C-alpha positions as CSV (number, residue, x, y, z in Angstrom):
1,M,163.2,104.8,175.3
2,F,161.8,102.3,172.7
3,F,158.3,102.9,173.8
4,K,158.7,106.7,173.5
5,I,160.1,106.4,170.0
6,F,157.4,103.9,169.0
7,G,154.7,106.2,170.5
8,K,156.0,109.2,168.6
9,S,156.1,107.2,165.3
10,T,152.6,105.9,165.8
11,A,151.3,109.4,166.4
12,L,153.2,110.7,163.4
13,L,151.7,107.9,161.2
14,F,148.2,108.7,162.5
15,E,148.5,112.3,161.7
16,M,149.8,111.5,158.2
17,N,146.9,109.0,157.7
18,K,144.4,111.7,158.7
19,E,145.9,114.1,156.1
20,N,145.7,111.4,153.4
21,M,142.2,110.6,154.3
22,A,141.2,114.2,154.1
23,E,143.0,114.6,150.8
24,Q,141.3,111.4,149.5
25,Q,137.9,112.7,150.6
26,E,138.5,116.0,148.9
27,N,139.5,114.2,145.7
28,K,136.4,112.0,146.0
29,D,134.2,115.1,146.5
30,W,135.8,116.7,143.4
31,L,135.3,113.6,141.3
32,D,131.6,113.4,142.4
33,K,131.0,117.0,141.4
34,L,132.7,116.3,138.1
35,G,130.6,113.2,137.5
36,E,127.5,115.1,138.4
37,F,128.4,117.8,136.0
38,F,129.0,115.4,133.1
39,S,125.9,113.4,133.9
40,K,123.8,116.5,133.5
41,I,125.4,117.1,130.1
42,F,125.4,113.6,128.7
43,I,123.0,111.4,130.8
44,N,120.3,114.0,131.6
45,P,117.1,112.1,131.1
46,N,115.2,115.3,130.3
47,K,117.5,115.7,127.3
48,D,116.6,112.2,126.1
49,I,112.9,113.0,126.4
50,A,113.3,115.3,123.4
51,Y,113.8,112.2,121.2
52,S,110.2,111.2,121.9
53,I,108.3,114.5,122.7
54,R,107.9,117.7,120.8
55,K,105.8,120.9,121.4
56,R,102.8,121.6,119.3
57,G,101.8,125.0,120.5
58,N,101.7,126.5,124.0
59,D,99.3,123.9,125.4
60,E,100.0,120.7,123.5
61,I,102.7,118.1,123.2
62,E,103.1,115.1,120.8
63,I,104.6,111.8,121.6
64,R,106.4,110.1,118.7
65,D,105.2,106.8,117.1
66,S,107.5,103.8,117.5
67,I,107.1,100.7,115.3
68,F,105.8,102.5,112.2
69,D,108.2,105.3,112.5
70,G,111.8,104.7,113.6
71,Y,111.7,100.9,113.4
72,A,110.1,100.6,110.0
73,R,112.3,103.3,108.5
74,G,115.5,102.0,110.1
75,F,114.8,98.5,108.9
76,I,114.1,99.6,105.4
77,R,117.3,101.8,105.3
78,F,119.4,98.9,106.6
79,I,118.0,96.5,103.9
80,L,118.5,99.1,101.1
81,F,122.0,99.8,102.3
82,A,122.9,96.1,102.3
83,G,121.3,95.7,98.9
84,F,123.3,98.6,97.5
85,L,126.5,97.0,98.7
86,I,125.6,93.6,97.2
87,V,124.5,95.0,93.9
88,G,127.1,97.7,93.6
89,F,130.1,95.6,94.3
90,G,128.9,92.2,93.2
91,G,127.8,90.7,89.9
92,G,130.8,91.6,87.9
93,N,131.4,95.0,89.5
94,N,134.5,96.0,91.5
95,L,135.7,98.5,94.0
96,N,137.0,100.8,91.3
97,E,133.8,100.8,89.3
98,P,130.8,100.1,91.5
99,F,127.5,99.8,89.7
100,A,129.3,99.7,86.4
101,S,127.1,96.9,84.9
102,Q,123.9,98.5,86.2
103,I,124.8,101.9,84.7
104,E,125.6,100.3,81.3
105,S,122.3,98.4,81.4
106,I,120.4,101.6,82.1
107,K,122.1,103.5,79.3
108,L,121.3,100.6,76.9
109,D,117.6,100.8,78.0
110,F,117.4,104.5,77.3
111,T,119.2,104.2,74.0
112,W,116.7,101.5,72.7
113,A,113.8,103.5,74.1
114,F,114.6,107.0,72.9
115,N,117.4,106.8,70.3
116,P,117.4,103.3,68.8
117,D,119.2,104.5,65.6
118,E,122.4,104.8,67.6
119,R,122.3,101.0,67.9
120,T,120.6,100.0,64.7
121,K,122.6,102.1,62.2
122,P,126.0,100.5,62.9
123,L,124.3,97.1,62.8
124,Y,122.6,97.9,59.5
125,E,125.9,99.2,58.0
126,Q,127.5,95.9,58.9
127,Y,124.5,94.1,57.4
128,I,124.9,96.0,54.1
129,K,128.6,95.2,53.9
130,T,127.7,91.5,54.4
131,V,124.9,91.2,51.9
132,T,126.7,93.2,49.2
133,S,129.9,91.1,49.3
134,D,130.7,88.9,46.4
135,E,130.8,85.8,48.5
136,F,127.3,86.4,50.0
137,K,125.8,87.1,46.5
138,K,127.3,83.9,45.2
139,D,125.9,81.9,48.0
140,Y,122.5,83.7,48.2
141,P,121.8,85.2,44.8
142,N,118.1,85.6,45.4
143,D,118.2,87.3,48.8
144,R,116.8,90.8,48.7
145,I,118.4,93.7,50.7
146,I,116.1,94.7,53.6
147,P,115.4,98.4,53.7
148,Y,116.6,100.2,56.8
149,E,113.2,101.1,58.2
150,E,112.2,97.4,58.0
151,Y,115.5,96.4,59.6
152,R,115.1,98.9,62.3
153,K,111.5,97.9,63.1
154,M,112.6,94.3,63.4
155,Y,115.1,95.1,66.1
156,I,112.9,97.5,68.0
157,E,109.9,95.0,68.2
158,E,112.2,92.4,69.6
159,R,113.3,94.8,72.4
160,Q,110.0,96.3,73.6
161,Y,110.9,95.3,77.1
162,R,113.7,97.8,77.0
163,V,111.2,100.6,76.4
164,V,109.2,99.5,79.5
165,R,112.4,99.3,81.5
166,A,113.5,102.8,80.4
167,Y,110.2,104.3,81.7
168,F,110.5,102.3,84.9
169,H,113.9,104.0,85.5
170,F,111.9,107.3,86.1
171,I,109.7,105.6,88.7
172,W,111.9,103.4,90.8
173,P,114.1,106.3,92.1
174,I,110.9,108.1,93.4
175,V,109.7,104.9,95.1
176,L,113.2,104.4,96.6
177,L,113.3,107.9,97.9
178,F,109.9,107.5,99.5
179,F,111.0,104.4,101.4
180,I,114.4,106.0,102.4
181,F,112.5,109.1,103.8
182,L,109.5,107.1,105.0
183,P,106.8,109.5,106.3
184,R,106.6,109.9,110.0
185,P,103.1,108.8,111.3
186,R,101.2,111.0,113.7
187,G,101.9,110.4,117.4
188,F,99.4,110.8,120.2
189,R,98.9,114.3,121.6
190,V,98.3,115.7,125.1
191,N,96.3,119.0,125.3
192,R,96.4,120.4,128.8
193,K,94.1,123.3,128.0
194,K,91.2,121.1,126.9
195,R,92.5,118.3,129.2
196,V,92.3,115.5,126.6
197,I,94.7,112.9,125.3
198,Y,94.0,112.0,121.7
199,W,95.4,110.4,118.6
200,Q,94.6,111.2,115.0
201,T,95.1,108.0,113.0
202,I,96.6,107.6,109.5
203,F,93.0,107.4,108.2
204,G,92.0,110.7,109.8
205,S,89.8,109.3,112.6
206,H,90.3,110.2,116.2
207,A,90.5,108.4,119.5
208,I,90.0,110.7,122.4
209,A,90.3,110.2,126.2
210,F,89.8,112.7,129.0
211,V,92.1,113.8,131.8
212,P,90.6,113.6,135.4
213,E,90.5,116.8,137.4
214,Q,91.9,115.0,140.4
215,G,94.1,112.0,141.0
216,D,96.5,110.5,138.4
217,P,96.4,112.5,135.1
218,L,96.9,109.2,133.2
219,G,93.6,107.9,134.7
220,G,91.8,108.2,131.4
221,I,94.1,105.9,129.4
222,N,95.8,102.6,129.8
223,Y,99.5,102.0,129.3
224,S,102.2,99.4,129.3
225,R,105.9,100.2,129.5
226,F,106.6,96.8,128.0
227,G,105.1,97.0,124.5
228,L,106.4,95.2,121.4
229,Y,110.0,96.2,120.6
230,A,112.1,94.6,117.8
231,F,115.5,93.4,118.9
232,G,115.0,94.6,122.4
233,G,116.6,91.7,124.1
234,H,114.0,91.9,126.9
235,E,115.7,95.1,128.0
236,R,114.1,97.7,125.7
237,F,110.4,98.1,125.0
238,S,107.9,100.4,123.3
239,L,105.4,102.4,125.2
240,Q,102.0,100.8,124.4
241,L,98.9,103.0,125.0
242,W,95.2,102.2,124.8
243,I,92.6,104.8,124.3
244,D,88.9,104.0,124.8
245,D,87.4,106.5,122.4
246,Y,84.5,108.1,124.2
247,L,82.3,108.8,121.2
248,S,82.8,105.7,119.0
249,K,83.4,103.3,122.0
250,R,86.3,101.8,120.1
251,R,89.4,100.7,122.0
252,V,92.5,101.6,119.9
253,T,96.1,100.9,120.7
254,A,99.5,101.8,119.3
255,L,103.2,101.8,120.2
256,F,105.0,105.1,121.0
257,G,108.3,106.4,122.0
258,V,111.4,106.8,119.8
259,Y,112.9,103.7,118.2
260,P,115.6,102.8,119.2
261,S,115.0,103.7,122.8
262,P,117.8,105.6,124.5
263,S,117.4,103.7,127.8
264,S,115.4,101.1,129.6
265,E,113.7,103.8,131.7
266,H,112.7,106.0,128.7
267,N,109.1,104.9,128.7
268,A,108.7,105.7,132.4
269,Q,110.3,109.1,131.7
270,I,107.7,109.8,128.9
271,L,104.8,108.9,131.4
272,R,106.3,111.2,134.1
273,A,106.7,114.0,131.6
274,I,103.0,113.7,130.6
275,R,102.0,113.8,134.3
276,A,104.2,116.8,134.8
277,Y,102.8,118.5,131.7
278,L,99.2,118.1,133.0
279,T,99.9,119.2,136.6
280,E,102.6,121.8,136.4
281,D,102.7,125.2,134.6
282,N,106.3,124.9,133.5
283,P,107.7,121.4,134.0
284,E,111.5,120.9,133.8
285,F,111.5,118.7,130.7
286,L,110.0,121.5,128.5
287,K,113.4,123.3,128.6
288,Y,114.8,120.5,126.5
289,V,111.9,119.9,124.1
290,G,111.6,121.8,120.8
291,R,109.2,122.3,118.0
292,D,110.4,119.1,116.4
293,F,111.6,115.8,117.7
294,K,115.3,115.5,118.4
295,N,117.1,113.2,115.9
296,F,120.8,114.0,116.3
297,G,122.9,113.6,119.3
298,L,125.3,111.1,120.8
299,K,123.1,108.2,119.8
300,F,123.9,107.6,116.2
301,N,121.4,104.8,115.8
302,I,118.5,107.1,116.6
303,A,119.5,109.5,113.8
304,L,119.9,106.6,111.4
305,C,116.4,105.4,112.0
306,N,114.6,108.8,112.4
307,A,116.4,111.6,110.6
308,F,115.2,113.2,107.3
309,A,111.7,111.7,107.5
310,L,108.8,113.1,105.5
311,R,105.7,114.2,107.5
312,V,102.2,113.0,107.4
313,P,100.0,116.2,107.5
314,F,98.0,116.8,110.6
315,S,94.5,118.3,110.3
316,R,94.1,120.8,113.2
317,K,90.5,121.6,112.1
318,K,89.5,118.0,112.1
319,A,91.1,117.4,115.5
320,D,89.5,120.5,117.1
321,R,86.1,119.5,115.7
322,A,86.4,115.9,117.0
323,I,87.5,117.2,120.5
324,E,84.7,119.6,120.7
325,L,82.2,117.0,119.9
326,A,83.6,114.6,122.4
327,L,83.7,117.3,125.1
328,A,80.1,118.3,124.4
329,E,79.0,114.7,125.1
330,W,81.3,114.4,128.1
331,N,80.0,117.5,129.7
332,K,76.4,116.1,129.6
333,K,77.4,113.4,132.0
334,T,77.0,113.7,135.8
335,P,80.1,113.7,138.1
336,N,79.2,110.1,139.1
337,Q,79.1,109.0,135.5
338,K,82.4,110.6,134.7
339,Q,84.0,109.0,137.8
340,G,82.6,105.7,136.7
341,W,84.3,106.0,133.4
342,F,87.6,106.7,135.0
343,N,87.1,103.8,137.4
344,E,86.8,101.5,134.5
345,R,90.2,102.7,133.1
346,R,91.8,102.3,136.5
347,A,90.5,98.8,136.9
348,T,91.9,97.8,133.5
349,Q,95.2,99.4,134.4
350,K,95.4,97.4,137.5
351,L,94.9,94.2,135.5
352,I,97.7,95.2,133.1
353,N,100.1,95.9,136.1
354,E,99.2,92.6,137.7
355,R,99.9,90.7,134.4
356,H,103.3,92.4,134.2
357,L,104.1,91.5,137.8
358,R,103.5,87.8,137.0
359,E,106.2,88.4,134.2
360,E,108.4,89.9,136.9
361,L,108.1,93.4,135.3
362,D,107.1,96.5,137.3
363,N,104.7,98.5,135.1
364,E,103.8,101.2,137.8
365,V,105.3,104.6,137.3
366,K,105.6,106.8,140.4
């Protein structure tokens, strides 16, 4: 009897356990789908790529500069903000009247520079009362009364620095605004129609590399995913690129990718996007990339360092002329000569990868 009851109880518990397991699995599947949905919205790497890449026409994309763009502007903004707090609420100022002493000093500078009579007339009136008093005449009978113009001139000459400071107040706000909205330097560009990767520097010169017809599309440049990155904590890096300019034979390098970087894998995502752009007609990442770099999103620090930046003009005519000259020389080469040039770049890339491996860093992007 006992064994029958025990057996029925065991069977019942087993069935209940099966139902619970099925329910738990159903809940897990639902949570996995929910997590996948939110990851597509908030953690989609293709959305993050818009921080570093923008479209420049139908056949060209640009990759944002790093150190001289986001880092420099963010650092300057931080220093200026800290300075404003110190100056505005320190040195005799208070929370109720920030910058009170500075405003008063500026008003005084403008008064002495453009309307000194506002200051000198009350002083002269007080002077007249003093020198015409009986007591003063008794003590200084031979003192002459100084005319107003002479009295005024004396005060103005002693305060010439105020005039200089008054004009300086027209200049420093412009300089301040320039640094707050520090111009964004040009990034490097990938043109899939002409199959070149190039960079127009701040001085207007060009560094141009070619894209191989077969094999790795990045075979004409060298890269490091682990470039210089301020305050990276050995977890975040800039994307460093080297271009051996075909015409000038100069080897130029710079740091690219948005600063601050949205993730430790962001540089690899940029390189994969470039490969896709050069090998696919309509790569997935282009759905998330616009005519301008993305600045606003869930990552406030990116907006702080990159939003509202002025732009350095880009000369399309100069770029097209430089590319055409480079292509004209390139097309004079035999297939073996072209392959030899790419082999040199690949050998250099191998050395870069091996150096990073010794640092326990994997530079290869598959």
